C-alpha positions in Angstrom: 117.7 89.7 114.4 121.2 91.2 114.7 121.3 94.5 116.9 118.2 95.7 118.4 117.0 97.8 121.5 115.1 96.8 124.4 111.9 98.2 126.3 111.4 97.1 129.8 107.6 96.9 130.5 105.2 95.5 133.1 102.2 94.0 131.2 99.8 91.1 131.4 100.9 88.0 129.3 98.7 87.6 126.1 98.5 83.9 126.8 98.2 83.4 130.6 97.3 87.0 132.0 100.0 86.8 134.4 101.3 90.4 135.0 105.2 90.4 134.9 108.1 92.5 133.8 109.0 91.6 130.2 111.6 92.6 127.6 110.3 93.9 124.4 113.0 94.0 121.7 112.6 96.2 118.7 114.6 97.8 115.7 113.8 101.6 115.6 115.9 104.6 116.2 119.5 104.4 116.8 119.9 100.7 117.0 122.9 99.7 119.3 121.5 97.5 122.3 120.0 100.6 124.0 117.5 99.8 126.9 114.6 102.0 127.4 111.2 102.2 129.3 107.6 103.8 128.4 108.0 107.4 128.2 111.8 107.6 127.1 112.6 109.4 124.1 114.4 107.4 121.3 118.0 108.3 120.4 119.0 108.8 116.8 122.6 109.3 115.0 124.0 105.7 115.1 122.8 102.7 113.2 119.5 104.5 112.6 116.3 102.5 111.5 113.1 104.4 110.7 112.4 107.8 110.3 112.8 110.3 113.1 110.6 113.1 111.7 107.5 110.5 111.8 105.1 111.6 114.4 103.2 108.4 114.9 104.6 105.1 114.4 104.0 101.5 115.0 107.0 99.0 115.4 107.0 95.3 114.7 108.7 94.1 118.0 109.2 90.9 119.8 107.8 90.2 123.4 110.2 87.9 125.4 109.3 84.8 127.2 106.7 85.1 130.1 108.3 83.8 133.4 104.9 81.9 134.1 104.2 80.2 131.0 107.1 80.8 128.5 104.9 82.5 126.1 106.7 85.0 123.6 105.9 86.5 120.1 105.3 89.5 118.2 104.0 92.7 119.8 103.3 96.1 118.4 105.5 99.0 119.9 104.0 102.5 119.6 105.9 105.5 119.2 104.6 109.1 119.1 107.1 112.1 118.4 110.0 109.8 119.2 108.7 108.8 122.6 107.9 105.3 123.5 104.2 105.2 124.4 102.7 101.9 124.6 102.5 98.1 123.4 99.6 96.3 121.9 98.5 93.6 119.7 99.8 93.1 116.2 96.5 91.4 115.3 94.7 94.6 113.8 98.0 95.3 111.8 98.4 92.7 109.2 100.5 95.0 107.1 103.3 95.0 110.1 104.3 91.3 109.3 106.3 92.6 106.3 107.6 95.6 107.6 109.9 96.5 110.6 107.6 99.7 111.3 105.0 101.8 109.7 103.7 105.3 109.9 100.2 105.4 111.3 97.5 107.5 109.5 95.9 110.4 111.4 92.7 109.1 113.3 94.2 105.6 113.9 93.5 104.6 117.5 96.6 104.3 119.6 97.2 103.0 123.2 
């Protein structure tokens, strides 16, 4: 994957449902091993990936291993006006598999 940023979240594992703190790795914003939490504003200006002017974006990200069952896999990371607002399933976003990120159309449900 090369350089990426990380988001620390506490979520239920999609596989075993155990709630735990997990790392989500992603490439959007200034990509330089920055560490974020939900509600943080993305930085820009160094090794940028994406569009800082996009208002609603979903990013193809990687959910690191679950401490209970070792599950890991793709996850959607939602960004609204450069703020990290949530994570969710990639199942209803098949076009995301070919892209690192995409702008969401108006009216699309978001977390």
